[in-house]
TORKOL-4160 file (C-alpha; in steps of 0.2 Angstrom, whole numbers, padded with zeros to 4 digits, m for minus):
168
<pt num="1" X="0158" Y="0025" Z="m0098"/>
<pt num="2" X="0143" Y="0028" Z="m0108"/>
<pt num="3" X="0126" Y="0023" Z="m0100"/>
<pt num="4" X="0114" Y="0014" Z="m0111"/>
<pt num="5" X="0095" Y="0016" Z="m0108"/>
<pt num="6" X="0087" Y="m0001" Z="m0104"/>
<pt num="7" X="0074" Y="m0002" Z="m0118"/>
<pt num="8" X="0064" Y="m0017" Z="m0125"/>
<pt num="9" X="0059" Y="m0010" Z="m0141"/>
<pt num="10" X="0041" Y="m0008" Z="m0135"/>
<pt num="11" X="0042" Y="0008" Z="m0126"/>
<pt num="12" X="0036" Y="0024" Z="m0135"/>
<pt num="13" X="0035" Y="0042" Z="m0129"/>
<pt num="14" X="0018" Y="0051" Z="m0129"/>
<pt num="15" X="0017" Y="0069" Z="m0132"/>
<pt num="16" X="m0002" Y="0073" Z="m0133"/>
<pt num="17" X="m0019" Y="0069" Z="m0127"/>
<pt num="18" X="m0023" Y="0060" Z="m0142"/>
<pt num="19" X="m0007" Y="0049" Z="m0141"/>
<pt num="20" X="m0011" Y="0045" Z="m0123"/>
<pt num="21" X="m0029" Y="0041" Z="m0126"/>
<pt num="22" X="m0024" Y="0029" Z="m0140"/>
<pt num="23" X="m0011" Y="0021" Z="m0129"/>
<pt num="24" X="m0023" Y="0019" Z="m0114"/>
<pt num="25" X="m0036" Y="0011" Z="m0126"/>
<pt num="26" X="m0022" Y="m0001" Z="m0132"/>
<pt num="27" X="m0018" Y="m0006" Z="m0114"/>
<pt num="28" X="m0036" Y="m0009" Z="m0111"/>
<pt num="29" X="m0037" Y="m0020" Z="m0127"/>
<pt num="30" X="m0022" Y="m0030" Z="m0121"/>
<pt num="31" X="m0029" Y="m0034" Z="m0104"/>
<pt num="32" X="m0033" Y="m0052" Z="m0101"/>
<pt num="33" X="m0036" Y="m0052" Z="m0082"/>
<pt num="34" X="m0035" Y="m0035" Z="m0074"/>
<pt num="35" X="m0033" Y="m0017" Z="m0076"/>
<pt num="36" X="m0026" Y="m0006" Z="m0062"/>
<pt num="37" X="m0029" Y="0013" Z="m0065"/>
<pt num="38" X="m0021" Y="0027" Z="m0054"/>
<pt num="39" X="m0030" Y="0043" Z="m0059"/>
<pt num="40" X="m0032" Y="0060" Z="m0052"/>
<pt num="41" X="m0051" Y="0062" Z="m0056"/>
<pt num="42" X="m0056" Y="0048" Z="m0068"/>
<pt num="43" X="m0050" Y="0059" Z="m0082"/>
<pt num="44" X="m0065" Y="0060" Z="m0093"/>
<pt num="45" X="m0055" Y="0064" Z="m0109"/>
<pt num="46" X="m0047" Y="0047" Z="m0107"/>
<pt num="47" X="m0058" Y="0035" Z="m0097"/>
<pt num="48" X="m0075" Y="0042" Z="m0103"/>
<pt num="49" X="m0073" Y="0038" Z="m0121"/>
<pt num="50" X="m0079" Y="0024" Z="m0132"/>
<pt num="51" X="m0061" Y="0020" Z="m0136"/>
<pt num="52" X="m0058" Y="0015" Z="m0118"/>
<pt num="53" X="m0075" Y="0009" Z="m0113"/>
<pt num="54" X="m0078" Y="m0003" Z="m0127"/>
<pt num="55" X="m0062" Y="m0014" Z="m0123"/>
<pt num="56" X="m0066" Y="m0013" Z="m0104"/>
<pt num="57" X="m0084" Y="m0019" Z="m0107"/>
<pt num="58" X="m0077" Y="m0033" Z="m0118"/>
<pt num="59" X="m0065" Y="m0038" Z="m0104"/>
<pt num="60" X="m0077" Y="m0039" Z="m0090"/>
<pt num="61" X="m0091" Y="m0047" Z="m0099"/>
<pt num="62" X="m0080" Y="m0060" Z="m0108"/>
<pt num="63" X="m0070" Y="m0065" Z="m0093"/>
<pt num="64" X="m0079" Y="m0069" Z="m0076"/>
<pt num="65" X="m0063" Y="m0067" Z="m0067"/>
<pt num="66" X="m0058" Y="m0050" Z="m0074"/>
<pt num="67" X="m0055" Y="m0036" Z="m0062"/>
<pt num="68" X="m0053" Y="m0017" Z="m0064"/>
<pt num="69" X="m0046" Y="m0008" Z="m0049"/>
<pt num="70" X="m0046" Y="0011" Z="m0049"/>
<pt num="71" X="m0037" Y="0023" Z="m0037"/>
<pt num="72" X="m0043" Y="0041" Z="m0037"/>
<pt num="73" X="m0031" Y="0053" Z="m0030"/>
<pt num="74" X="m0041" Y="0069" Z="m0031"/>
<pt num="75" X="m0059" Y="0063" Z="m0028"/>
<pt num="76" X="m0066" Y="0081" Z="m0026"/>
<pt num="77" X="m0063" Y="0084" Z="m0044"/>
<pt num="78" X="m0072" Y="0069" Z="m0051"/>
<pt num="79" X="m0087" Y="0074" Z="m0061"/>
<pt num="80" X="m0102" Y="0063" Z="m0056"/>
<pt num="81" X="m0114" Y="0069" Z="m0068"/>
<pt num="82" X="m0115" Y="0059" Z="m0085"/>
<pt num="83" X="m0098" Y="0050" Z="m0082"/>
<pt num="84" X="m0101" Y="0034" Z="m0092"/>
<pt num="85" X="m0086" Y="0025" Z="m0084"/>
<pt num="86" X="m0094" Y="0029" Z="m0067"/>
<pt num="87" X="m0111" Y="0023" Z="m0072"/>
<pt num="88" X="m0102" Y="0007" Z="m0079"/>
<pt num="89" X="m0093" Y="0004" Z="m0062"/>
<pt num="90" X="m0110" Y="0006" Z="m0053"/>
<pt num="91" X="m0118" Y="m0007" Z="m0064"/>
<pt num="92" X="m0103" Y="m0019" Z="m0064"/>
<pt num="93" X="m0098" Y="m0019" Z="m0045"/>
<pt num="94" X="m0092" Y="m0037" Z="m0046"/>
<pt num="95" X="m0079" Y="m0032" Z="m0059"/>
<pt num="96" X="m0075" Y="m0014" Z="m0055"/>
<pt num="97" X="m0068" Y="m0007" Z="m0038"/>
<pt num="98" X="m0065" Y="0011" Z="m0035"/>
<pt num="99" X="m0056" Y="0018" Z="m0020"/>
<pt num="100" X="m0050" Y="0035" Z="m0015"/>
<pt num="101" X="m0032" Y="0037" Z="m0012"/>
<pt num="102" X="m0028" Y="0038" Z="0007"/>
<pt num="103" X="m0022" Y="0056" Z="0011"/>
<pt num="104" X="m0004" Y="0051" Z="0015"/>
<pt num="105" X="m0002" Y="0045" Z="m0004"/>
<pt num="106" X="m0011" Y="0060" Z="m0012"/>
<pt num="107" X="0005" Y="0070" Z="m0015"/>
<pt num="108" X="0010" Y="0058" Z="m0030"/>
<pt num="109" X="0006" Y="0068" Z="m0045"/>
<pt num="110" X="0007" Y="0054" Z="m0058"/>
<pt num="111" X="m0006" Y="0045" Z="m0068"/>
<pt num="112" X="m0005" Y="0027" Z="m0075"/>
<pt num="113" X="m0014" Y="0012" Z="m0081"/>
<pt num="114" X="m0007" Y="m0006" Z="m0080"/>
<pt num="115" X="m0014" Y="m0021" Z="m0089"/>
<pt num="116" X="m0011" Y="m0038" Z="m0081"/>
<pt num="117" X="0008" Y="m0037" Z="m0077"/>
<pt num="118" X="0013" Y="m0034" Z="m0094"/>
<pt num="119" X="0009" Y="m0016" Z="m0101"/>
<pt num="120" X="0008" Y="0002" Z="m0094"/>
<pt num="121" X="0004" Y="0019" Z="m0100"/>
<pt num="122" X="0012" Y="0032" Z="m0087"/>
<pt num="123" X="0012" Y="0051" Z="m0085"/>
<pt num="124" X="0024" Y="0058" Z="m0072"/>
<pt num="125" X="0013" Y="0073" Z="m0070"/>
<pt num="126" X="m0006" Y="0070" Z="m0072"/>
<pt num="127" X="m0008" Y="0088" Z="m0077"/>
<pt num="128" X="0002" Y="0085" Z="m0093"/>
<pt num="129" X="m0001" Y="0073" Z="m0107"/>
<pt num="130" X="0017" Y="0069" Z="m0110"/>
<pt num="131" X="0021" Y="0051" Z="m0105"/>
<pt num="132" X="0027" Y="0034" Z="m0110"/>
<pt num="133" X="0018" Y="0018" Z="m0115"/>
<pt num="134" X="0027" Y="0001" Z="m0112"/>
<pt num="135" X="0020" Y="m0015" Z="m0119"/>
<pt num="136" X="0033" Y="m0028" Z="m0113"/>
<pt num="137" X="0044" Y="m0023" Z="m0099"/>
<pt num="138" X="0038" Y="m0034" Z="m0085"/>
<pt num="139" X="0051" Y="m0026" Z="m0072"/>
<pt num="140" X="0044" Y="m0008" Z="m0075"/>
<pt num="141" X="0026" Y="m0014" Z="m0075"/>
<pt num="142" X="0029" Y="m0024" Z="m0059"/>
<pt num="143" X="0037" Y="m0009" Z="m0050"/>
<pt num="144" X="0021" Y="0002" Z="m0053"/>
<pt num="145" X="0009" Y="m0012" Z="m0049"/>
<pt num="146" X="0018" Y="m0015" Z="m0032"/>
<pt num="147" X="0016" Y="0004" Z="m0029"/>
<pt num="148" X="m0002" Y="0003" Z="m0034"/>
<pt num="149" X="m0005" Y="m0012" Z="m0023"/>
<pt num="150" X="0003" Y="m0003" Z="m0008"/>
<pt num="151" X="m0008" Y="0012" Z="m0011"/>
<pt num="152" X="m0023" Y="0001" Z="m0014"/>
<pt num="153" X="m0020" Y="m0008" Z="0003"/>
<pt num="154" X="m0019" Y="0008" Z="0012"/>
<pt num="155" X="m0035" Y="0015" Z="0004"/>
<pt num="156" X="m0048" Y="0003" Z="0011"/>
<pt num="157" X="m0066" Y="0008" Z="0010"/>
<pt num="158" X="m0081" Y="0000" Z="0017"/>
<pt num="159" X="m0090" Y="m0013" Z="0007"/>
<pt num="160" X="m0106" Y="m0003" Z="0005"/>
<pt num="161" X="m0095" Y="0011" Z="m0003"/>
<pt num="162" X="m0090" Y="m0001" Z="m0017"/>
<pt num="163" X="m0090" Y="0008" Z="m0034"/>
<pt num="164" X="m0095" Y="0025" Z="m0026"/>
<pt num="165" X="m0078" Y="0029" Z="m0018"/>
<pt num="166" X="m0079" Y="0047" Z="m0025"/>
<pt num="167" X="m0094" Y="0050" Z="m0015"/>
<pt num="168" X="m0083" Y="0051" Z="0001"/>
């Protein structure tokens, strides 16, 4: 019996940094309520670009209820100097929360971004640019969002550390 892949027609394979960067920007543009980012080190090639920062700025400034949560799995590699995303997070603490991934979860080598509960860009290996983008498969998105929420809950920080998790 031939097994058919479950596709929705909105899934695309990504093979390069440029493709992934464009997909992440599109995910950010589609967000209406929230963005959840699981990243190794705030990946400046993706998250410190105008292509990403402009839609994020529009999201948080246009919607008072918008939230951006970021989990950093390798905080020791985060560049603190001149990172525009980090500077934005420090200015917009009511909208952007950063947390370091708890040590028991740091073995997961993936990287992903989820918009609301609808769209995801995902790389199985954060060290490579190959991945997928899915704009309309709620079951896949909810699975990764559930994992994100689990790690988020296990990676609590003190309120005074808000937006400066990488300083830990």
